[in-house]
C-alpha positions in Angstrom: 70.3 244.2 -6.9 68.9 241.0 -8.6 66.9 240.7 -11.5 63.2 239.6 -10.7 61.8 240.7 -14.5 60.9 236.8 -15.1 58.9 234.0 -13.6 62.0 231.7 -12.7 64.1 234.1 -10.9 64.5 231.6 -8.0 66.2 229.2 -10.4 70.3 229.3 -10.7 72.3 231.0 -13.4 74.2 227.7 -14.7 78.1 228.3 -15.9 79.4 225.5 -18.1 83.2 225.2 -17.4 85.3 225.6 -14.7 88.1 227.3 -16.1 89.5 230.7 -15.4 86.5 232.4 -17.4 83.6 230.1 -15.6 85.3 230.5 -12.3 85.7 234.3 -12.8 82.0 234.2 -13.6 81.2 232.2 -10.3 83.1 234.9 -8.6 81.1 237.7 -9.9 77.7 235.8 -9.1 78.9 234.9 -5.8 79.8 238.4 -4.7 76.3 239.4 -5.8 74.5 236.8 -3.8 73.4 234.9 -6.7 72.6 231.5 -6.8 74.6 229.6 -9.2 75.9 226.1 -10.3 79.3 225.4 -12.3 79.3 222.2 -14.4 82.2 220.8 -15.5 83.3 217.9 -17.7 86.5 217.0 -16.3 87.6 215.7 -13.0 89.1 218.8 -11.6 89.0 222.7 -12.3 91.3 223.8 -14.7 91.1 220.5 -16.8 92.2 221.9 -19.8 94.8 224.3 -18.7 96.6 221.2 -17.1 96.8 219.7 -20.4 99.4 222.3 -21.5 100.2 222.8 -17.7 104.1 222.9 -18.7 103.8 225.9 -21.1 104.6 229.4 -19.5 102.2 232.0 -20.3 103.5 235.2 -22.1 101.3 237.6 -19.8 102.3 237.9 -15.8 100.1 237.3 -12.9 98.6 240.9 -12.9 96.7 240.3 -16.2 96.0 236.6 -15.1 93.4 237.2 -12.0 90.1 238.5 -12.0 89.5 241.2 -9.7 86.5 239.9 -7.8 88.0 236.6 -7.4 91.3 238.2 -6.2 89.0 240.2 -3.6 87.5 237.0 -2.3 90.6 235.1 -2.0 92.2 238.3 -0.3 89.5 238.0 2.4 90.5 234.2 2.8 93.8 235.2 3.6 95.3 234.4 0.0 98.7 235.6 -0.9 98.7 237.1 -4.2 101.3 235.9 -6.6 104.1 238.6 -7.6 102.3 240.4 -10.3 105.3 240.4 -12.5 105.9 236.7 -12.6 104.8 234.8 -15.5 102.9 231.5 -14.6 103.1 227.9 -16.1 99.6 226.5 -16.8 100.0 224.3 -13.9 100.7 227.3 -11.5 97.8 228.9 -12.8 95.7 226.0 -11.9 97.5 225.2 -8.4 98.1 229.0 -7.1 94.8 230.3 -8.6 91.9 228.2 -9.9 91.9 225.7 -7.3 91.9 228.1 -4.6 89.2 230.0 -6.2 87.1 226.8 -6.4 87.5 226.1 -2.5 86.2 229.1 -1.4 83.2 228.6 0.5 80.9 230.8 -1.8 81.9 228.9 -4.9 83.0 225.4 -3.8 79.8 223.7 -3.0 78.3 225.1 -6.5 80.8 223.2 -8.4 80.2 219.9 -10.0 82.9 217.8 -11.5 82.4 215.0 -14.1 79.6 216.4 -15.5 79.3 217.1 -19.4 76.4 219.2 -20.7 75.2 217.1 -23.8 72.1 219.5 -24.7 70.4 222.8 -23.8 66.9 223.6 -24.4 64.0 225.9 -23.5 61.7 223.7 -20.9 59.4 221.9 -23.2 60.5 223.8 -26.2 62.3 223.1 -29.5 64.3 225.6 -31.6 61.4 226.4 -33.4 58.8 227.5 -30.8 58.8 231.1 -30.4 55.7 232.0 -28.3 56.6 232.8 -24.5 59.9 231.7 -25.2 61.7 234.3 -23.1 59.5 233.5 -20.1 60.5 229.7 -20.2 63.3 228.4 -18.1 66.3 226.6 -19.8 67.0 222.9 -19.4 70.3 221.5 -19.3 71.0 218.0 -20.2 74.1 216.3 -18.2 76.0 213.1 -18.4 77.0 212.2 -15.1 78.2 208.8 -13.5 76.7 207.0 -16.6 73.2 208.8 -16.3 71.6 211.6 -17.9 70.4 214.1 -15.5 68.5 217.6 -16.2 68.6 220.8 -14.4 66.8 223.9 -14.7 68.3 227.2 -14.9 67.2 231.0 -15.6 70.1 231.7 -17.5 73.4 230.1 -19.0 77.0 231.0 -19.3 78.9 228.8 -21.6 82.8 229.3 -20.8 83.8 225.9 -22.5 86.6 227.3 -24.3 88.0 225.5 -27.8 91.2 223.7 -26.2 89.8 220.2 -26.5 88.6 221.0 -30.0 91.9 220.7 -32.2 91.5 221.4 -36.1 92.9 218.8 -38.5 96.3 219.1 -40.2 94.4 219.0 -43.6 94.7 222.5 -45.1 91.0 222.3 -46.0 89.9 221.8 -42.6 88.6 218.5 -43.0 88.9 215.5 -41.1 89.8 212.4 -43.1 89.4 208.8 -42.1 93.3 208.4 -42.4 94.1 211.3 -40.0 91.8 209.7 -37.6 93.1 206.3 -37.6 96.7 207.3 -37.3 96.1 209.0 -33.8 98.7 206.8 -32.1 101.2 208.8 -34.0 99.6 212.2 -34.2 99.7 214.4 -31.0 97.3 217.5 -31.0 98.5 220.2 -28.7 101.4 221.1 -27.0 103.3 217.6 -25.6 105.3 217.6 -22.7 108.5 216.7 -24.6 110.7 217.1 -21.5 108.1 215.3 -19.3 105.7 212.7 -19.9 106.1 212.5 -23.4 110.0 212.3 -23.5 110.2 208.9 -24.4 107.7 209.0 -27.2 110.1 211.4 -29.5 113.7 210.3 -28.8 115.2 208.8 -32.0 112.2 209.8 -34.1 111.6 212.2 -37.1 109.2 214.5 -36.0 107.2 217.1 -37.9 105.3 219.7 -36.2 102.7 221.3 -38.0 101.6 225.1 -37.5 102.6 228.5 -37.4 101.5 230.0 -34.1 103.5 230.2 -31.0 102.3 226.6 -30.0 104.1 225.1 -32.8 107.1 227.3 -31.6 107.0 226.4 -28.2 106.7 222.7 -29.2 110.0 223.0 -31.7 111.9 224.9 -29.1 111.1 221.7 -26.4 112.3 219.4 -29.2 115.3 221.3 -29.8 116.4 220.9 -26.5 115.6 217.2 -26.6 117.6 216.9 -29.7 120.8 218.4 -27.9 120.8 215.2 -25.4 119.7 213.0 -28.5 120.9 213.8 -31.9 119.1 211.2 -33.7 115.8 213.1 -33.1 115.1 215.0 -36.3 112.4 218.0 -36.5 110.7 219.1 -39.6 108.3 222.5 -39.2 105.4 222.4 -41.7 103.8 226.1 -42.0 101.4 227.5 -44.4 102.6 230.9 -43.9 104.5 232.6 -47.0 107.6 232.5 -45.4 108.9 231.4 -42.2 109.9 234.9 -41.2 106.2 235.6 -40.7 106.2 233.3 -37.6 108.8 235.1 -35.9 106.9 237.9 -34.7 108.3 241.1 -33.3 111.3 239.5 -31.7 113.3 242.2 -29.8 110.5 244.7 -30.6 107.8 242.7 -28.6 106.6 244.6 -25.6 105.8 241.1 -23.9 109.2 240.0 -23.6 108.7 236.4 -23.2 107.2 236.0 -26.2 109.6 238.3 -28.1 112.2 235.8 -26.8 110.3 232.8 -28.2 110.6 234.7 -31.6 114.4 235.4 -31.4 114.8 231.7 -30.2 112.8 230.0 -32.9 114.7 232.4 -35.5 118.0 231.2 -34.6 117.0 227.8 -34.5 116.1 228.0 -38.0 119.3 229.7 -39.3 121.4 227.0 -37.6 119.7 224.4 -40.0 118.6 222.1 -37.1 115.1 222.4 -38.3 113.9 221.5 -41.8 111.2 223.8 -42.9 108.6 223.6 -45.4 106.6 226.8 -46.2 104.0 227.5 -47.8 102.9 223.8 -47.4 99.5 222.8 -47.8 98.5 219.2 -46.8 96.1 217.3 -48.7 96.1 213.9 -47.1 98.3 211.4 -45.0 98.9 208.0 -45.4 101.0 205.1 -43.9 103.8 203.4 -45.3 105.7 200.4 -43.4 105.0 202.3 -40.1 106.0 205.8 -41.1 103.7 208.6 -42.1 103.7 210.6 -45.6 102.2 213.7 -45.9 100.9 214.7 -49.5 100.3 218.3 -50.5 101.3 221.6 -52.1 104.8 223.1 -51.6 104.9 226.5 -53.1 101.7 225.8 -55.3 103.5 222.2 -56.6 102.5 218.8 -55.6 105.1 217.4 -53.1 105.2 214.7 -50.3 107.0 214.5 -47.2 107.9 210.9 -46.1 109.6 209.1 -43.2 107.8 210.6 -40.4 107.5 208.8 -37.1 105.2 211.3 -35.3 103.3 214.4 -36.4 102.7 217.0 -33.7 99.8 219.1 -34.9 99.2 222.8 -33.9 96.8 224.2 -36.3 94.5 225.8 -33.6 91.2 224.9 -32.4 87.6 225.7 -32.9 84.5 225.9 -30.6 81.9 223.0 -29.7 78.2 224.2 -30.7 76.9 220.6 -30.7 75.0 220.8 -27.3 73.6 224.2 -28.2 71.6 222.7 -31.3 68.4 223.5 -29.7 69.0 227.1 -28.8 69.0 230.1 -31.2 72.6 231.5 -31.7 74.2 234.2 -33.9 77.2 233.0 -34.8 79.9 234.5 -37.5 80.3 232.2 -40.5 83.8 232.5 -41.1 85.2 232.8 -37.6 82.5 230.9 -35.4 82.9 234.0 -33.0 80.1 235.9 -31.8 79.1 237.7 -35.0 79.4 241.2 -33.5 83.0 240.4 -32.2 84.0 239.1 -35.9 85.0 242.4 -37.3 87.6 242.9 -34.7 89.2 239.6 -34.8 89.0 238.0 -37.8 92.5 236.8 -38.9 91.3 237.7 -42.7 91.3 241.2 -41.5 93.9 241.4 -38.8 97.2 239.7 -38.7 97.0 239.2 -34.9 93.6 240.8 -34.0 92.6 244.1 -32.3 90.5 244.1 -28.8 88.1 246.9 -28.2 86.4 247.0 -24.8 83.2 244.8 -25.1 80.7 243.0 -23.1 77.2 241.7 -22.4 75.6 243.9 -25.4 78.1 242.7 -27.9 77.6 239.0 -26.4 73.9 238.7 -26.6 72.2 235.8 -28.3 68.8 235.5 -30.1 68.3 233.2 -27.1 67.9 235.4 -24.1 70.0 234.9 -21.1 72.4 232.6 -22.9 75.7 234.0 -23.2 78.9 232.5 -24.8 82.0 233.7 -23.1 85.9 233.4 -23.1 87.7 231.9 -25.9 84.8 230.2 -27.1 83.3 233.7 -27.8 86.3 234.5 -30.2 85.5 230.9 -32.2 88.3 230.0 -34.4 90.2 233.3 -34.0 93.5 232.7 -32.0 93.5 236.5 -30.3 91.8 236.1 -27.2 93.1 237.5 -23.8 92.2 236.1 -20.3 91.6 239.8 -19.2 89.2 240.3 -22.2 87.2 237.3 -20.8 87.1 238.5 -17.1 85.7 242.1 -18.4 83.3 240.0 -20.4 81.7 238.1 -17.6 81.6 240.9 -15.2 79.6 242.9 -17.7 77.3 239.6 -18.3 76.7 239.2 -14.5 76.1 242.8 -13.8 73.4 242.5 -16.7 71.8 239.5 -15.3 72.0 240.8 -11.8 70.1 243.9 -12.8 73.1 246.3 -12.6 72.2 247.3 -16.4 74.5 250.6 -16.1 77.4 248.8 -14.9 77.0 246.3 -17.5 77.3 249.1 -20.3 80.4 250.7 -18.8 83.0 248.3 -20.3 86.5 248.8 -19.8 89.5 246.9 -20.5 93.1 246.9 -18.4 95.3 245.3 -21.0 99.2 244.8 -21.2 100.8 246.9 -23.6 101.3 244.0 -26.1 103.4 245.8 -28.6 104.5 244.1 -31.9 102.9 240.7 -32.7 104.0 240.3 -36.5 105.9 242.0 -39.1 104.5 242.6 -42.5 107.8 242.1 -44.3 106.7 243.2 -47.6 105.6 246.7 -46.2 107.4 246.4 -42.7 104.3 248.0 -41.2 104.2 246.8 -37.7 100.8 245.4 -36.1 100.6 246.8 -32.7 98.2 244.0 -31.5 97.6 241.3 -29.3 97.7 237.8 -29.1 96.5 234.8 -26.9 98.2 234.9 -23.6 97.1 231.6 -22.7 98.7 229.3 -25.3 100.5 232.0 -27.1 98.9 231.5 -30.7 99.1 234.3 -33.0 
């Protein structure tokens, strides 16, 4: 049943982002018979996913496919991937996201190479309150070198955080020097055994970060090191000790994630990786072509010199720049939706907890505007794709008038088991991690 309670019900619902969560939202809207448009800044669906396309997910296919998207695909004769197989990011796009985008109910509504630069209420800035909820949204978009506008009765922001990396600086500050050395700095997980192969051969490479993205990168560099012994790998973390990065290892219920911890533990013990922790970077400078990191090791001033390449895996953050003219309720620390912050704040949880949540928790002061998916978690690295699918199911139910369904929120999540170990108390945290990039 469609919601006819506002004066602009004939307008579409606009989804920003054609990744897994954005296309799940499109699937639910299509099934509900609701008009919608999907705006994607990249040249193809799953643009950000393909940037880590060589990385294998921790969760198998059964947790990576939205239920309604599966239903629509199967109606078209789609063959569901084996549920217990772990896909790579590339396989996720090619075997799932592209088929969803090609569905007749969805494909015509997707606009690629279309970047949203601002959202407002029609004719109103953020300060105006009178009749605000009855005024449609206007989205300003850049496409083909022009600025265009489109009106919407609701907006679902599923843009994620992958395109917004955090700097290496321990204070979270982007310095001019870090920006100017970008030809020697890679943010994310490079395809070391693929297109970035030549970049790291014979180099001294420092990987910065303590999560599973960093571990993935180091393990791939170690494979390259076996063929090219002149490759030198340094690992820089902020953790109290390197053991904190290993996670649950063989105790982890997600086998692939546990194996990652085991492998990096063995690699560090072999002495093939030089580890600096806890190390806090204050600045980076260049000296005769090589990079020098200045900071503190165990609270004492310490510099790391002679680095040819830096790979930064310090997480990512949401982009709110195009939401400056709408009213938001964002947690000051995590930059997540405020009501989610107590569940996912890494200052309170070593890996985060997931409680069923949906439209009610995701509501913004700006009625009918929702931030979903990884972006709803802000800087917290504990998002699960299945969580995002349930978010958009609930939000779409509410927007289409099925308020009872919107309230009944349930999550079918994998038993993620041990994520990390508190080495001082040996208390195990049975919580969950990001099944997209493995950050924990």
